[in-house]
N, C-alpha and C positions, 0 to 999 in steps of 0.2 A: 388661118394656118392650121394644118392638121397636127394634132397632138402626137408627138413621137411615141408616147406610150401606147397609143392605139395601133400604130404601125408595128410595134413589137408584138402586141397581142395577135394582130392579124397574121403576121409572119409565123408565129408559133402555132396558131391554129392550122394554117395551111400545111405546115411541115409535119405536124403530129396527127392531123385529121381529127382533132379532138379538143374540145374546150377544156376538159379536165387535164389533158396532157399539156396544153399550153399553160394552164395555171401552175402545174407542177414545175414546168421548165422555168417559168418566170418568178416562182416563189410568191404567187399571189393566190387569193381565194378563187374558187370556181365562180361564185357570184360576181366577183370583180371582172373576171375574164368575160362572162356573159354580158355584163353591162357595157364593157368596152366594145364587144361585137355589136351590140344594139346601137351604140353611138356611130360605129362605122357604117352600119346599114343605113342609118339616117343620113349620114354625110354623103354617102355614095348613091343613095336611092336605089340600092340593089340588095338582094338577099345575101349575096356573097357565098354562102355555104348552104347546102341542103343535106339533111340527115339521110344516111343510107346504112345498109348492113356493113359497109366498109368504113363507116365513120362519116365525117363531115366532108362532103364532096364539093369542091369549089365550082362556082359558076364561071362562065366565060369572062365576065368582068373581073372576078377574083384572080383568074389566071393572068390577066393582063396587069393587074395591080401588083401581083406578087413579083413579077420580073423587075418592075421599077422599085418597089419597096425593098426587096432583098438586096439589090445592088446598092441602093442608097444607105440602107441600114448597116450593111457590111462596111461600107466606106466610113461611116461615122464611127462605128465601133473600133475599126482599125486605127483611125485617127486618135481616138481617146486612148487606145491601148499603147500607142507609141509614146504617150506622155507618162506612162507607168513603167516602173522597172521591177522585174521579178528577180529577186536575189536568192538563188537556191541555197546559198551558204547560211542564210538566216531565216528563210521562209518556213512557216509552220502549216503550209497549205496541205489540205487533205485531198489526195488523188484517189480515184476509183478506177480500177482496172479489171476488166472481165477476162478470165482465163479458164480454160479447161483444167481439170486436175493434172492432165498430162503437161500442160503449160506450166503449172505450178511446180511439177517435178523437175522440168528441164530448165526453167527460166528463173523462178523466184529466188532461190538461194544466191545466184550471181547478181540478180537485180538489187536485192537488199544490200549486198556488199558494195555495189556501185553507189547506191544512194547514201550509204553511210559516209562515203568519202566525199561526195560532191554536194549532197543536200541532207546533212545529218539530222535536221529537225522536221522534215516533212513527214506526213503520215501517208500510208498506203493501205487502202482497203481492197481486198481481192473479192470479186463477185463471181460465182460460178456461171459459166457461159450457158445461156439458153438460146439456141440459134433462132428460135421463133420470136424472141423478144428483143434481139440485139438492135434492130433498127430503131425501135421505139426507145430503148434505153439511151442510145446515142443522141437521138433527136431531142429527147426531154432533158438531157444532161444528167441522167441518173449515173451514167459512167462517163469517164473522160476518154477512155480508149478501150479497145478490145483486141486481143490477139487470138486468132483461131483460124480454122480452115476457111477457104473461100466461101463467102455467104452472098448469094445473088440477091437476097432480099434487102440487103443494106443499100439504101438509096442516098446518093449525092455526098456521101462521106469521103473524106480524104482516105486514101488507102495506099499501102506500101507492101510490095511483095517481100516477105522476110526469109522464107525458106521453102524447100520442097521436102515432103515426107515420103519416104519409100517404105512400102508395106512388106512385112515378113511374117513368118509364123514362129511363135514361141511355144515350146513344149517341154515336158519334163526331161531332165538330163538322162534319165534311165527309162524313157518311154518303152513300154513292153512290146510294141509292134513296129514303131517307126525308128529306123536306124539313121544312116548318114545322109539320106535324101528323102524327098517327099513327092510321091506321085499324086496325080489328080484323084485316082481311085482311093488311095490311102486317105487323102484329105477329106473326101466326101464320106468315107466310111466311119470317120471318127466323130466324136461329139465335141461341141465348141462352146466357148464363152464369148459373148459379145458385149460391147459397151453401148449404152443407150444412144439412139440416134440424135438426141438433143445435144449431145456433146459435139456434133458436127462430123463424127467419124462414121459415115455410112457408105463410103465409096466401095468397100469390099462387097457389101450386100447388093449394091446396085450393079456391080460388075457380074456377080454370080447370076443375077436375074437376066442379064443380057445373054448369058450362056444357057439360060433355062435350067439352072441348077439350084437346088435348095438343100442346104446342109442342115444337120440336126443340131439344134440349139439346146444345150443342157442348162445354160444359165445366162441370164442377162443382168448386168450390173450397171449402176448409174455412173461409176467412176473407174478410172484406171488403177487407183491406189491399191486395191486388193489383188490385182492380177498375179503378182509375183508369188505370193503364198498359195494362191489357188493352183497355179501351174505346178509349183514345187510339190504339192501334196496330192496331185491327181494325174489322170491320163488325158485330161481335156486339152484342146488346142485353143490358142487365141491368135488372131491376126491383128497386128498393130503396127504403128510406125517403128521403123528400125531404131530411131533415137531412143525410144522408151525400151525397146527390147534389149538393146545393148546394156542399159542400166540394170535391168533385171538379170541378165546373163552374168554381168560382173558380180552381182550379189549372190550368185549361185542358185538363183530361182528357176533357171531353165536354160535352154539352148536355142539358138536361132537357126532356122532353115529357110531357104528361098521358097517362095510360093510356086506351085505347079501351074499357075496361070498368070497372065499379065494383068497387073493393076496399075493404072496411070499414077504417077506421083501426085500426091495431094499438095496443093499450094496453101501456104500459111500466110495470112495477111494481117497487117496492123490496120485497124480502123479507128477513125476519130473525126469529130467535128470541132476543129480548133477555133471556129468563129462563134461558137456557142459558149456563153459564160465568160470566165476570166481568160481572155485571149492570150495574154502574155504567159500565164502559168501553163495553160493547156498546150500552147505551142512548144514551150520548153519540154514538157513531159513527152509530147509526141516525138520531138526530135531526139530525145535521149533514147526512147524505145526504138526509133527508126535506125539510129546509128549503132547502138550497142546490142540490140536484140539479136540480129543474125549471128553474132559471135557467141551468144549465150545459149542459143537453142540446141546446137549440136554438142552433145555431152563429151 
């Protein structure tokens, strides 16, 4: 009979494309994961994975085995999970949530208030979103969930559409050149602040490239947090989701104007792998975010 632990290691290597990634997910040492892979190769008389620039690429045999192993392993883990009870009222579980700082601005205060009432003892660690690492973080269990703009690189995770973001322009209340509306010429003649693409907010730049337009970037920042003060103290423009712009406008940091060109609404998704790790706890966390999140995002 095949050792169930070998199946777990095989599945983790297949999904992370990495022996070290599998070890991290399963909380074992890398030599232990390598030893398990060696045993599996001996059991199946197949190499199973070949090293490449993209990581550990599965052989045809591994692809066949994964379909069977994954279905069986998921069934076993769900059966075990059903014997456990997650009690949010008393649990001290530590959840990890990946958010942009815009997500922190819009969601975090309300989320903490909710958790204090329904799960007062749990811990929440917020990790800044890196769109290039999100899939790996979800697969390895480094994070329990992520809330961010649509990310096509995330594979096989559960996902839930949470909201649509409409983009607007935020500028100084007393901007010296722009008055009550904004033309395309005015927009292109001004200097701009942009937030780094790793936050997932790059749709405006993509749209301008479609029009073969290139605006003058005066400043690139890693986060949204400083935008209010920057706009209030300069004549720079920033293009950002209306939910954040409304917050800054209410604080007196600027005023909102409609963009002089069409930008499709950006989809905001919730991502998670609830079958990885503590299924009962992660399923509870995912459902709380799925149900309460949309009402919290719009300020």
